[in-house]
C-alpha positions in Angstrom: 105.9 91.6 102.4 108.4 92.1 105.2 106.0 93.7 107.4 103.4 90.9 107.5 105.9 88.3 108.4 105.0 87.9 111.8 101.6 87.6 111.3 99.3 84.3 111.4 99.1 82.6 108.1 95.6 83.1 107.6 96.0 86.7 108.4 98.7 87.2 105.9 96.6 85.6 103.2 93.9 88.2 103.8 96.4 90.9 103.7 97.9 89.6 100.4 94.4 88.8 98.9 93.1 92.3 99.6 95.8 94.7 99.7 95.6 95.7 95.9 91.7 95.6 95.9 89.7 98.9 95.7 88.2 100.1 99.0 84.8 99.0 97.9 85.7 95.3 97.2 87.1 94.8 100.8 85.0 94.0 103.8 84.8 97.2 105.8 84.9 95.8 109.4 88.5 94.4 108.5 90.3 97.4 107.2 90.7 101.0 106.8 93.0 102.8 104.3 94.8 105.8 105.2 96.7 107.8 102.4 99.4 109.8 103.8 101.3 111.0 100.7 101.5 109.9 97.1 104.0 107.5 97.7 102.8 105.9 101.0 99.7 104.0 101.8 99.2 102.7 105.3 96.7 99.7 105.9 95.5 99.3 109.3 93.8 96.1 110.2 91.2 95.1 113.0 90.2 91.5 113.7 89.5 88.8 111.1 87.5 85.6 112.1 89.2 84.3 115.2 92.8 85.4 114.2 93.7 88.7 115.8 95.7 90.7 113.5 98.5 92.8 114.8 98.0 96.6 114.0 100.8 98.2 112.3 102.6 100.6 114.4 102.0 103.7 112.2 100.7 107.1 113.1 97.3 108.1 112.1 96.9 111.3 109.9 96.5 113.5 113.0 99.5 112.0 114.9 101.6 112.1 111.6 101.1 116.0 111.5 102.6 116.4 115.1 106.0 114.4 113.9 108.8 116.8 113.7 111.2 115.9 111.1 114.7 117.3 110.7 116.2 117.4 107.3 119.7 119.3 107.7 118.6 121.8 105.0 118.0 125.0 106.9 120.6 127.3 108.3 124.2 128.2 107.3 127.6 126.8 107.8 129.2 130.1 107.3 130.5 130.1 111.1 131.8 126.6 110.9 135.4 125.5 110.7 136.4 122.8 108.2 139.6 120.3 108.0 140.3 118.6 105.0 143.0 115.7 105.3 144.2 114.6 101.7 146.4 112.1 100.5 149.4 112.9 98.3 149.4 109.5 96.6 147.7 109.7 93.2 147.9 113.5 93.5 146.7 114.0 90.1 143.2 112.6 91.5 143.3 113.8 95.1 144.0 117.6 93.9 140.9 117.4 91.8 139.0 116.2 94.7 140.4 118.9 97.0 139.4 121.5 94.6 136.0 120.5 94.3 135.6 120.1 98.1 136.9 123.5 98.6 134.8 125.3 96.1 131.7 123.6 97.4 132.4 125.0 100.9 133.0 128.3 99.5 129.7 128.1 97.6 128.1 127.6 101.1 129.6 130.7 102.4 132.7 129.1 104.2 135.5 131.6 103.8 139.0 130.6 103.2 140.3 131.1 106.6 137.9 128.6 108.1 139.3 125.9 105.9 142.6 124.0 106.8 144.1 121.6 104.5 146.4 118.8 105.8 148.4 116.6 103.5 149.5 113.2 104.4 151.5 110.6 102.3 149.0 108.2 101.7 145.4 107.0 102.5 146.9 104.8 105.4 147.9 108.1 107.3 144.7 109.9 107.0 143.0 108.4 110.2 146.2 109.4 112.4 146.0 113.1 110.8 142.1 113.3 111.5 142.6 112.2 115.1 145.4 114.6 115.8 143.5 117.5 114.2 140.4 116.8 116.3 142.6 116.3 119.4 144.3 119.7 118.9 141.0 121.7 118.1 138.2 120.6 120.6 137.5 124.1 122.1 137.7 127.6 121.3 137.9 129.6 118.1 140.0 127.1 116.6 137.3 124.4 117.1 136.9 122.2 114.0 133.4 121.3 113.2 133.7 118.7 110.5 136.6 116.9 108.8 136.7 115.9 105.1 138.8 113.1 104.0 140.3 112.7 100.5 142.3 110.0 98.9 142.5 107.3 96.2 143.5 103.6 96.6 143.8 101.5 93.4 143.4 98.0 93.4 146.6 96.2 92.6 147.9 92.7 91.9 147.7 91.8 95.6 145.1 92.5 98.5 147.0 95.3 99.8 144.1 97.7 98.8 141.6 95.7 100.9 143.7 96.0 104.0 144.2 99.7 103.6 140.6 100.6 102.5 138.9 98.4 105.4 141.2 99.9 108.1 141.1 103.3 107.0 137.1 103.4 106.8 136.8 101.6 110.2 139.2 103.9 111.8 137.5 107.2 110.6 134.1 105.9 111.5 135.3 105.2 115.1 137.1 108.7 115.2 133.9 110.3 114.0 132.0 108.7 117.0 134.7 109.3 119.7 134.8 113.0 119.0 131.1 113.4 118.0 132.3 115.4 114.8 131.3 114.5 111.3 134.1 112.9 109.3 133.2 112.7 105.7 134.7 109.7 103.7 135.9 110.8 100.4 138.7 108.1 99.8 138.1 106.6 96.4 138.5 102.8 96.5 138.4 101.8 92.7 139.7 99.0 90.5 141.3 101.0 87.9 142.8 104.6 87.3 140.3 105.2 84.8 137.6 104.8 87.5 139.3 107.1 89.7 139.5 109.7 86.9 135.7 109.4 86.1 135.1 110.0 90.0 137.1 113.1 90.2 135.6 115.4 87.9 134.7 112.8 85.0 131.5 111.3 83.9 130.5 110.0 87.3 131.0 113.2 89.1 133.4 114.6 91.7 133.7 112.8 95.2 134.9 115.9 96.5 131.7 117.6 96.0 129.8 114.8 97.7 132.0 114.8 100.7 131.7 118.4 101.2 128.0 118.4 100.9 127.6 115.6 103.2 129.7 117.4 106.0 127.6 120.4 105.5 124.4 118.5 105.9 125.5 116.9 109.1 126.4 120.4 110.6 123.0 121.7 109.6 121.3 118.9 110.9 123.2 118.9 114.4 122.1 122.8 114.5 118.5 121.8 113.9 118.7 119.1 116.6 120.1 121.7 118.9 117.5 124.4 117.9 114.5 121.8 118.2 
């Protein structure tokens, strides 16, 4: 178990020996089992022989009830503005991603005039368009609250796709941090066109839906953080 790695060897043996035994079978001075949920059992140890055993840094049930957890599931994004930057390349795929993303936003009460769509030639141009969009809409009524990026890069005979995927993903991550704005990554990076088809409304689902839901989740989480 990863958490016991720093313990003395003798202490680790004690933990591994008794961790699965019923409470009645383990010497009471050495342990206390606290059930926090059906999935989580926290074991706290005292001292065994001359080997002090480090207590796990885990809240007691009383302290656990005082922890505030924010899930990004409350509130509404009806007042938020979204930009969608989508690649024209492999348009038969990216159009399906866009349609699914827009429908997801609308289902969450985002009206059409709060969604802006920017078409770029290919995935390589997505980061530049995202950066310019955020530069031009940082304040006021035109402020963009989140950006969705949609594209499709299919592996070819060379490593061209790897260079594109790495640069685009790294750039978008940095832009998101620089502007403190959610930039959801919805560029399909696939080996075959069939994989792209399956991820744009096929058996694997639609990445456009996932990207829109991720952006919504982050905005709701930010609102919860602000209100706490």
